[in-house]
C-alpha positions as a printed Julia matrix, in Angstrom:
620×3 Matrix{Float64}:
   0.05   -0.07    0.01
   1.4     3.62   -0.75
   2.5     5.63    1.97
  -0.2     8.54    2.69
   1.1    11.46    4.56
  -1.9    12.9     6.66
  -1.39   16.32    8.6
  -1.27   15.63   12.24
  -4.29   17.99   12.97
  -6.38   15.71   10.97
  -5.68   12.81   13.23
  -8.96   11.3    14.69
  -9.36   10.41   18.27
  -8.56    6.84   18.85
 -11.85    4.8    18.73
 -13.23    1.44   17.99
 -15.2     1.47   14.85
 -17.19   -1.79   16.01
 -17.99    0.09   19.45
 -19.27    3.27   17.5
 -21.41    1.18   15.1
 -22.91   -0.65   18.06
 -24.6     2.45   19.05
 -27.0     1.91   15.83
 -28.52   -0.97   17.69
 -31.44    1.02   19.4
 -32.49    2.26   15.82
 -32.01   -1.15   14.26
 -33.54   -3.11   16.88
 -37.15   -2.77   15.58
 -36.21   -4.34   12.29
 -33.74   -7.03   13.6
 -36.05   -9.8    12.58
 -35.93   -8.86    8.96
 -32.18   -7.9     8.89
 -31.25  -11.39   10.68
 -33.58  -13.13    8.09
 -31.87  -11.27    5.35
 -28.35  -12.24    6.54
 -29.33  -15.84    6.86
 -30.72  -15.89    3.39
 -27.84  -14.42    2.04
 -25.57  -16.82    3.75
 -27.46  -19.6     2.15
 -27.04  -17.94   -1.28
 -23.39  -17.49   -0.82
 -22.83  -21.2     0.34
 -24.7   -22.29   -2.93
 -21.64  -20.88   -4.69
 -19.49  -23.24   -2.81
 -21.87  -26.19   -3.63
 -21.53  -25.93   -7.26
 -17.72  -26.92   -7.49
 -18.76  -30.08   -5.53
 -21.26  -31.06   -8.21
 -18.54  -30.14  -10.75
 -16.32  -32.68   -9.01
 -18.84  -35.38   -9.21
 -19.54  -34.39  -12.95
 -15.9   -34.68  -14.03
 -14.94  -37.57  -12.03
 -18.14  -39.36  -12.83
 -20.26  -38.77  -15.75
 -17.62  -37.06  -17.86
 -15.04  -39.85  -17.11
 -17.45  -42.66  -17.76
 -19.07  -41.04  -20.95
 -22.61  -40.84  -19.13
 -24.53  -38.35  -21.11
 -27.45  -38.49  -18.85
 -25.38  -37.8   -15.84
 -23.72  -34.94  -17.67
 -27.21  -33.37  -18.46
 -28.18  -33.99  -14.84
 -24.96  -32.33  -13.38
 -25.41  -29.24  -15.79
 -29.15  -28.93  -14.7
 -28.01  -29.07  -10.96
 -25.55  -26.42  -11.54
 -28.11  -24.15  -13.49
 -30.86  -24.75  -10.64
 -28.21  -23.76   -8.1
 -27.1   -20.56   -9.88
 -30.83  -19.53  -10.24
 -31.47  -20.27   -6.43
 -28.67  -18.21   -5.62
 -29.86  -15.38   -7.73
 -33.19  -15.39   -6.27
 -32.04  -15.82   -2.82
 -30.01  -12.68   -3.14
 -32.96  -10.58   -4.51
 -35.14  -11.76   -1.57
 -32.28  -10.37    0.52
 -32.51   -7.16   -1.09
 -36.42   -6.91   -0.86
 -36.08   -7.79    2.91
 -33.88   -4.95    3.82
 -34.89   -2.09    1.44
 -38.18   -0.96    3.28
 -36.85   -1.31    6.91
 -33.7     0.48    6.33
 -35.32    3.26    4.7
 -37.33    3.5     7.91
 -34.31    3.43   10.1
 -32.7     6.31    8.09
 -36.01    8.17    8.39
 -36.07    7.64   12.19
 -32.64    8.86   12.81
 -33.15   11.82   10.65
 -36.24   12.58   12.6
 -34.55   12.06   16.02
 -31.79   14.35   15.03
 -34.1    17.0    13.83
 -35.82   16.95   17.11
 -32.73   16.9    18.88
 -31.74   20.11   16.99
 -34.71   21.76   18.12
 -33.94   20.97   21.87
 -30.46   21.96   21.76
 -29.78   25.46   23.35
 -29.04   28.53   21.27
 -25.37   28.57   22.42
 -24.8    25.11   20.51
 -26.19   26.67   17.41
 -23.83   29.62   17.78
 -21.0    27.38   17.64
 -22.08   25.08   14.78
 -21.99   26.05   11.08
 -25.5    25.09    9.66
 -23.71   23.1     6.85
 -22.2    20.82    9.27
 -25.52   19.96   10.73
 -27.16   19.53    7.33
 -24.56   17.08    6.27
 -24.99   15.06    9.01
 -28.82   14.83    8.54
 -28.24   14.08    4.81
 -24.81   12.69    3.53
 -23.91   10.99    6.92
 -27.18    9.36    7.21
 -27.14    7.87    3.67
 -23.78    6.35    4.41
 -25.28    4.73    7.53
 -28.1     3.34    5.47
 -25.68    2.04    2.79
 -23.71    0.49    5.57
 -26.69   -1.38    7.06
 -27.84   -2.47    3.68
 -24.47   -3.97    2.25
 -21.28   -4.03    4.3
 -23.2    -4.88    7.74
 -24.59   -8.09    5.79
 -21.84   -8.98    3.54
 -18.96   -8.75    6.25
 -20.74  -11.49    7.96
 -22.0   -13.29    4.89
 -18.55  -13.05    3.22
 -16.83  -14.24    6.34
 -19.05  -17.36    6.79
 -18.28  -18.22    3.06
 -14.81  -17.92    3.48
 -14.53  -20.01    6.58
 -16.84  -22.51    4.98
 -14.96  -22.49    1.47
 -11.49  -22.95    3.09
 -12.96  -25.9     5.1
 -14.06  -27.58    1.73
 -10.69  -26.54    0.29
  -8.89  -28.41    3.23
 -11.17  -31.32    3.03
 -10.49  -31.89   -0.72
  -6.8   -31.47   -0.62
  -5.18  -30.11    2.62
  -1.72  -29.4     0.93
  -3.38  -27.04   -1.79
  -5.68  -25.65    1.13
  -2.57  -24.43    3.08
  -1.06  -22.84   -0.09
  -4.24  -20.93   -0.18
  -4.06  -19.91    3.37
  -0.72  -18.58    3.04
  -1.69  -14.87    2.4
  -4.16  -14.68    5.36
  -1.48  -13.25    7.75
  -0.22  -10.56    5.44
  -3.95   -9.57    4.44
  -4.68   -9.14    8.09
  -1.91   -6.89    8.68
  -2.56   -4.86    5.53
  -6.37   -4.43    6.58
  -5.38   -3.22    9.95
  -3.04   -0.52    8.32
  -5.77    0.44    5.79
  -8.48    0.78    8.52
  -6.09    2.93   10.78
  -5.26    5.27    7.78
  -8.58    5.37    5.96
 -10.27    6.48    9.29
  -8.4     9.69    9.23
  -9.0    10.6     5.68
 -12.81    9.5     5.97
 -13.29   11.77    8.75
 -11.56   14.65    7.11
 -13.63   14.41    3.89
 -16.83   14.38    5.67
 -15.98   17.32    7.6
 -15.12   19.18    4.36
 -18.46   18.15    2.78
 -20.09   20.04    5.79
 -17.79   23.19    5.26
 -18.77   22.9     1.61
 -22.44   22.7     2.37
 -22.11   25.77    4.53
 -20.64   27.92    1.61
 -23.36   26.9    -0.73
 -26.31   27.64    1.75
 -24.72   30.99    2.95
 -24.28   31.92   -0.71
 -27.93   31.04   -1.53
 -29.35   32.73    1.63
 -27.17   35.8     1.04
 -27.47   36.07   -2.76
 -28.65   39.72   -2.75
 -25.36   40.57   -0.83
 -23.28   38.66   -3.11
 -24.76   40.34   -6.09
 -25.2    43.44   -4.71
 -21.56   43.77   -3.87
 -20.17   42.05   -7.03
 -18.84   39.34   -4.91
 -19.71   36.3    -7.0
 -16.33   35.82   -8.2
 -14.86   35.94   -4.79
 -17.56   33.37   -3.43
 -16.99   31.03   -6.41
 -13.18   31.2    -5.65
 -13.96   30.31   -2.04
 -16.12   27.39   -3.2
 -13.25   26.27   -5.47
 -10.86   26.23   -2.91
 -13.1    24.08   -0.61
 -14.11   21.94   -3.5
 -10.41   21.4    -4.39
  -9.4    20.65   -0.81
 -12.26   17.91   -0.85
 -10.95   16.53   -4.18
  -7.45   16.18   -2.69
  -8.86   14.29    0.24
 -11.1    12.0    -2.09
  -7.83   11.27   -4.11
  -6.09   10.23   -0.84
  -9.11    7.73   -0.29
  -8.83    6.5    -3.7
  -5.08    5.78   -3.43
  -5.69    4.02   -0.31
  -8.35    2.05   -1.93
  -6.19    1.19   -4.71
  -3.52    0.08   -2.51
  -5.7    -2.38   -0.34
  -7.55   -3.69   -3.51
  -4.01   -4.29   -5.15
  -2.93   -6.34   -2.0
  -6.08   -8.25   -1.4
  -6.11   -9.13   -5.14
  -2.59   -9.93   -5.79
  -1.87  -11.93   -2.81
  -4.77  -14.45   -3.29
  -4.03  -14.65   -7.08
  -0.44  -15.5    -6.39
  -1.82  -18.46   -3.96
  -4.17  -19.73   -6.47
  -1.31  -19.67   -9.13
   0.8   -21.71   -6.82
  -2.12  -24.09   -5.91
  -2.74  -24.86   -9.7
   0.9   -25.5   -10.42
   1.0   -27.78   -7.31
  -2.29  -29.43   -8.17
  -1.34  -29.97  -11.76
   1.72  -31.8   -10.75
  -0.17  -33.91   -8.36
  -2.83  -34.88  -11.07
   0.0   -35.81  -13.31
   1.63  -38.1   -10.64
  -1.91  -39.55   -9.91
  -2.15  -38.38   -6.44
  -5.32  -36.12   -7.28
  -8.2   -36.79   -9.47
  -8.92  -34.31  -12.24
 -12.47  -33.64  -10.73
 -10.86  -32.75   -7.4
  -8.56  -30.3    -9.05
 -11.44  -28.64  -11.03
 -13.57  -28.57   -7.85
 -10.68  -27.16   -5.75
 -10.08  -24.42   -8.43
 -13.64  -23.61   -8.81
 -14.14  -23.19   -4.96
 -10.91  -20.84   -5.07
 -12.47  -18.93   -7.87
 -15.65  -18.68   -5.97
 -13.86  -17.19   -2.98
 -12.46  -14.35   -4.94
 -15.32  -12.06   -4.57
 -15.54  -12.62   -0.76
 -11.93  -11.95   -0.29
 -11.49   -9.16   -2.74
 -14.6    -7.29   -1.4
 -12.95   -7.0     2.01
 -11.4    -3.89    0.97
 -14.19   -1.66   -0.09
 -16.48   -3.26    2.64
 -13.94   -2.21    5.26
 -13.78    1.25    3.45
 -17.58    1.52    3.61
 -17.59    0.6     7.4
 -15.1     3.13    8.23
 -17.09    5.82    6.53
 -20.34    4.58    8.18
 -18.46    4.68   11.64
 -17.35    8.23   10.94
 -20.83    9.09   10.09
 -22.2     7.47   13.19
 -19.67    9.36   15.21
 -20.48   12.79   13.59
 -24.18   12.01   13.98
 -24.0    11.27   17.73
 -21.65   14.46   18.27
 -25.18   16.21   17.99
 -27.14   13.49   19.61
 -24.95   13.61   22.54
 -24.7    17.51   23.04
 -26.64   18.32   26.19
 -29.92   19.76   25.81
 -31.92   22.28   27.42
 -32.9    20.87   30.78
 -35.4    22.3    33.33
 -34.08   22.16   37.11
 -36.26   20.26   39.7
 -39.06   22.67   40.95
 -38.41   23.91   44.34
 -40.69   25.71   46.7
 -42.61   28.57   45.24
 -40.6    32.04   45.55
 -41.63   34.3    48.07
 -42.02   38.02   48.07
 -38.98   39.47   46.31
 -36.85   42.06   48.32
 -33.33   43.32   48.2
 -31.32   45.48   45.62
 -33.75   44.95   42.97
 -36.75   45.88   44.87
 -37.21   49.18   43.3
 -34.87   50.78   40.79
 -36.45   54.0    40.62
 -39.25   55.91   42.49
 -42.52   57.25   41.16
 -45.87   55.92   40.33
 -46.69   53.47   37.19
 -48.57   55.38   34.55
 -50.02   54.71   31.04
 -49.75   51.09   30.07
 -49.3    50.11   33.79
 -53.08   49.69   34.06
 -53.2    46.49   32.13
 -54.49   43.22   33.01
 -51.21   41.81   34.44
 -51.71   43.69   37.57
 -53.71   41.13   39.19
 -53.11   39.43   42.68
 -49.51   38.03   42.95
 -48.29   39.94   39.99
 -44.93   41.32   40.41
 -43.69   41.77   36.81
 -40.07   41.01   35.92
 -37.19   41.15   38.13
 -33.41   40.87   37.38
 -31.63   40.49   40.5
 -27.73   40.69   40.42
 -27.64   39.01   36.96
 -24.49   38.37   35.13
 -23.69   36.65   31.94
 -20.75   35.64   29.77
 -20.99   33.4    26.49
 -19.63   29.85   26.98
 -17.04   30.24   24.37
 -15.79   33.51   25.36
 -11.97   33.63   26.08
 -10.62   32.92   29.53
 -10.4    36.1    31.54
 -12.81   38.14   29.15
 -15.3    40.35   31.07
 -18.94   39.51   31.35
 -21.48   40.78   28.9
 -23.61   41.6    31.92
 -22.32   42.22   35.45
 -24.71   42.48   38.1
 -27.61   43.67   36.45
 -30.58   44.8    38.95
 -33.92   45.91   37.38
 -37.5    45.66   38.05
 -40.29   45.91   35.45
 -43.66   46.4    37.34
 -46.69   44.48   36.28
 -48.31   46.14   33.27
 -45.37   48.43   32.57
 -43.48   48.78   29.73
 -39.88   49.52   30.25
 -37.5    50.8    27.19
 -33.93   49.48   27.38
 -31.37   51.96   25.74
 -27.6    51.49   25.59
 -24.75   51.76   23.18
 -23.96   49.18   20.31
 -22.64   46.07   22.04
 -23.61   46.88   25.65
 -25.54   43.64   26.04
 -29.17   44.79   25.43
 -30.22   41.9    23.21
 -28.42   39.47   25.23
 -30.35   40.61   28.37
 -33.7    40.32   26.47
 -32.63   36.72   25.39
 -32.18   35.65   29.08
 -35.96   36.03   29.65
 -37.17   33.23   27.7
 -34.09   31.39   28.71
 -32.46   31.33   24.98
 -29.44   31.56   27.21
 -28.98   30.75   30.87
 -27.76   33.49   33.11
 -24.49   32.67   34.6
 -25.28   34.44   37.68
 -27.93   35.93   39.87
 -31.65   35.27   38.94
 -34.54   36.57   36.85
 -38.19   36.22   38.43
 -41.48   36.52   36.67
 -44.39   37.4    39.16
 -42.0    36.14   41.84
 -41.03   32.97   40.23
 -37.51   32.0    39.28
 -37.46   31.28   35.57
 -34.52   28.9    36.13
 -37.08   26.69   38.05
 -40.04   26.95   35.42
 -40.35   24.3    32.76
 -39.3    25.96   29.63
 -42.6    25.21   27.91
 -44.53   27.02   30.41
 -42.07   29.86   30.57
 -42.29   30.36   26.78
 -46.11   30.19   26.94
 -45.95   33.29   29.22
 -43.16   35.27   27.3
 -43.43   36.44   23.61
 -40.45   37.68   21.72
 -39.87   39.74   18.49
 -36.26   40.12   17.39
 -34.65   42.8    15.54
 -33.67   40.45   12.6
 -37.03   38.82   11.89
 -37.07   35.29   10.79
 -39.71   33.86    8.67
 -40.35   30.35    7.58
 -41.26   28.77    4.15
 -44.94   28.7     5.18
 -47.85   30.88    4.4
 -48.18   34.52    6.01
 -50.79   33.11    8.4
 -48.76   30.09    9.54
 -45.99   32.32   10.24
 -47.76   34.64   12.29
 -50.0    32.04   14.21
 -46.66   30.32   15.34
 -46.87   32.78   18.16
 -50.0    31.21   19.76
 -51.7    27.8    20.58
 -53.27   25.43   18.42
 -56.75   26.69   18.75
 -55.98   30.2    17.22
 -57.63   31.29   14.07
 -58.67   33.95   11.76
 -59.9    36.48   14.33
 -56.51   36.16   16.25
 -54.56   36.44   12.88
 -56.45   39.58   11.85
 -56.08   41.35   15.16
 -52.27   40.6    15.13
 -52.03   41.77   11.5
 -54.05   45.05   12.41
 -51.75   45.73   15.47
 -48.37   45.31   13.32
 -50.13   47.56   10.47
 -49.59   44.44    8.35
 -53.22   43.76    7.13
 -52.98   46.17    4.4
 -49.98   44.64    2.52
 -50.89   41.11    3.57
 -54.46   41.56    1.92
 -52.63   42.82   -1.2
 -50.7    39.57   -1.72
 -51.83   37.13   -4.35
 -53.37   34.77   -1.97
 -53.66   37.22    1.21
 -52.75   35.4     4.4
 -52.49   32.14    2.72
 -49.63   33.4     0.43
 -46.18   31.59    0.73
 -43.67   33.87    1.64
 -40.46   31.55    0.47
 -37.33   30.94    2.44
 -36.48   33.44    5.0
 -39.33   35.56    3.76
 -36.89   37.18    1.02
 -39.88   37.83   -1.23
 -40.92   40.44    1.32
 -39.29   43.68    2.2
 -37.4    44.25    5.68
 -40.21   46.3     7.04
 -42.81   43.71    5.82
 -40.96   41.05    7.49
 -40.28   42.93   10.76
 -44.21   43.65   10.77
 -45.07   39.91   10.55
 -42.74   39.2    13.34
 -44.15   41.73   15.45
 -47.63   40.24   14.8
 -46.37   36.86   15.69
 -45.17   38.27   18.91
 -48.54   39.83   19.83
 -51.09   37.43   18.56
 -51.26   35.22   21.64
 -51.75   37.97   23.89
 -48.63   37.31   26.01
 -48.39   38.08   29.67
 -44.92   39.18   29.0
 -43.55   40.76   25.95
 -40.03   41.2    24.91
 -39.4    43.28   21.77
 -35.75   43.94   20.58
 -35.99   47.19   18.43
 -39.13   46.04   16.46
 -39.81   48.94   14.52
 -36.15   49.7    13.04
 -36.94   48.75    9.43
 -40.22   50.88    9.17
 -40.67   54.27    7.62
 -41.7    57.21    9.93
 -45.27   57.07    8.69
 -45.9    53.4     9.22
 -44.0    53.24   12.61
 -46.27   56.16   13.72
 -49.23   53.78   12.87
 -47.72   50.76   14.53
 -46.9    52.69   17.65
 -50.47   53.78   17.97
 -51.79   50.4    17.74
 -49.14   48.77   19.71
 -49.92   51.2    22.83
 -52.94   49.51   23.12
 -51.5    45.83   23.07
 -48.74   47.11   25.72
 -51.73   48.03   28.05
 -52.45   44.5    28.69
 -48.96   43.06   29.08
 -45.7    43.53   30.8
 -42.91   44.62   28.3
 -39.5    45.23   28.09
 -38.55   46.9    24.71
 -35.09   47.4    23.37
 -34.95   50.96   21.76
 -32.6    53.04   19.71
 -34.86   55.88   18.74
 -36.93   58.55   20.77
 -39.99   57.38   19.07
 -39.54   53.85   20.35
 -38.57   55.11   23.88
 -41.83   57.18   24.02
 -43.9    53.89   23.87
 -42.4    53.05   27.32
 -43.25   54.24   30.9
 -39.89   54.27   31.91
 -36.31   53.74   30.54
 -33.35   52.0    31.76
 -29.91   52.81   30.5
 -27.48   49.95   30.15
 -23.96   50.69   30.28
 -20.73   48.57   30.63
 -23.1    45.37   31.52
 -24.87   47.25   34.35
 -27.88   49.27   34.74
 -26.67   52.93   35.5
 -29.81   54.78   35.4
 -33.63   54.46   35.38
 -36.33   57.11   34.84
 -38.62   58.42   32.41
 -37.31   59.51   29.19
 -37.53   63.31   30.07
 -35.86   62.64   33.46
 -32.96   60.94   31.85
 -32.46   63.46   29.24
 -31.81   65.81   32.21
 -30.06   63.81   34.5
 -27.65   61.35   32.31
 -25.3    62.71   29.69
 -24.93   59.39   28.39
 -28.56   58.8    27.56
 -28.96   62.24   26.14
 -25.96   61.68   23.75
 -27.54   58.35   22.45
 -30.94   60.01   21.98
 -29.72   63.22   20.48
 -26.47   62.67   19.32
 -25.14   65.61   21.07
 -23.17   66.35   24.33
 -25.58   67.67   26.63
 -24.8    69.32   30.16
 -26.88   67.52   32.73
 -27.97   68.68   36.17
């Protein structure tokens, strides 16, 4: 086999391919009866190929030698029937495995998709979408191919080789030993091949994921690519990755060529040696011609089982790598809920009040009933899991109270942690310090399903799915919602006008990422999705940034009515959005540095005044 230099950085972790592949058993177990039956059928079919040489021995030493025409026809008919039976049995094996293995692949793909939905946002921040996509497509295809072919034929060919060599040794043990001579070199070559092939197989599959990522990003960002004339640069980046993958595939091809050469050459040399020795024995009268014919026929029947070992091992290694990549996702810790503790009592301490003064305007909503306490952040801190060691936290000791029925605007400079703070409320990320309370209940102790039924969110970058307008909006509420809820939400977001002008109204498909709509239209649909379920707590991350001033004014007027019914936290960058709120909190350097009304902060906070007006203002 040729020497292949593989960079050290590509060296995989030491693993047992068999142990990795055994992890497929829970998925295979439901169809094990058909797989075992298929394997048994394949073994019988393969063993029939060894029976044919025995019929040939009888035919040559008997009817042919004796000139028995009837016996010759009988032998020929027997060989024909054995060949037909072998073909039919292999067809039956294929029929037995086709449907159940397609089901195994579908179940694994479904389990992977469900797992991806349950994994935390921090996981998706780290993983490229193309890597996940390749695991759900290419890798699972390799697994299905392994279950359909190598899994069965490694067993079938192993049994056939053992049975064949037993027949060879029984016919003439000296010739049998000649054919056994290559066994040790073949085992050494296969061991070396497996070790090297595992490295390049993993590298190739990772490179497929990288290539998929580039394609997906180019398609989703086609407007940017075309708008900036970057199609040549994107094409060059794709070519570089494709060339790198091509190089890895060529290494795989050289390894396969090497092992195939060894596996083919050594047995052929052994067969040649056995033929010479057998011919001498026939000439000396120590061996019958029929025995030599049967011996050589058996040896030739074993060529395919022996020669197939190379690519069966290659497919098994690729499947092992695919299974390893699959379970890298399946083994990732998903979002978990802590065991519920005793109900939280009245909240006191630093976060009890962050600013004096009565709540006005929207604070008279329906969330001010008995036991309502709004939203409290108590000494909340956060740093991202993959942040460098020693990096300062994004949030550091945030104390804030949003009163029941109140709308609080969150203002701060770019990168100060506003979006991160809003993401902590629905537990898209987990606070690394302190706690957040909703109506006195620690959200860390609440089941996520219940928490997210109470909290609705609208992000600055609206995400729409390849579905109808109505389906996208109604994702924000329960299964019982219908046309009345949809129309109300569209009216609040001032989206009913443009939706009614779409070809099929609310039933119009918006396409992937909603790119058939303008930025303002997508943002209004995202806002409608947030308010459609009349949430108890509402988180809006700069929800009106893409709207023109006239549409913004209409949306704000309708949104004020919605905000009267909920407790809301609104990230704001413009004075018009800030004026929706009863109070404003200023976030600076990961801390809340000021809380008050818009006009109070304009007078008392130079930083706030600069953020709102763009001018340095002397404060009192």
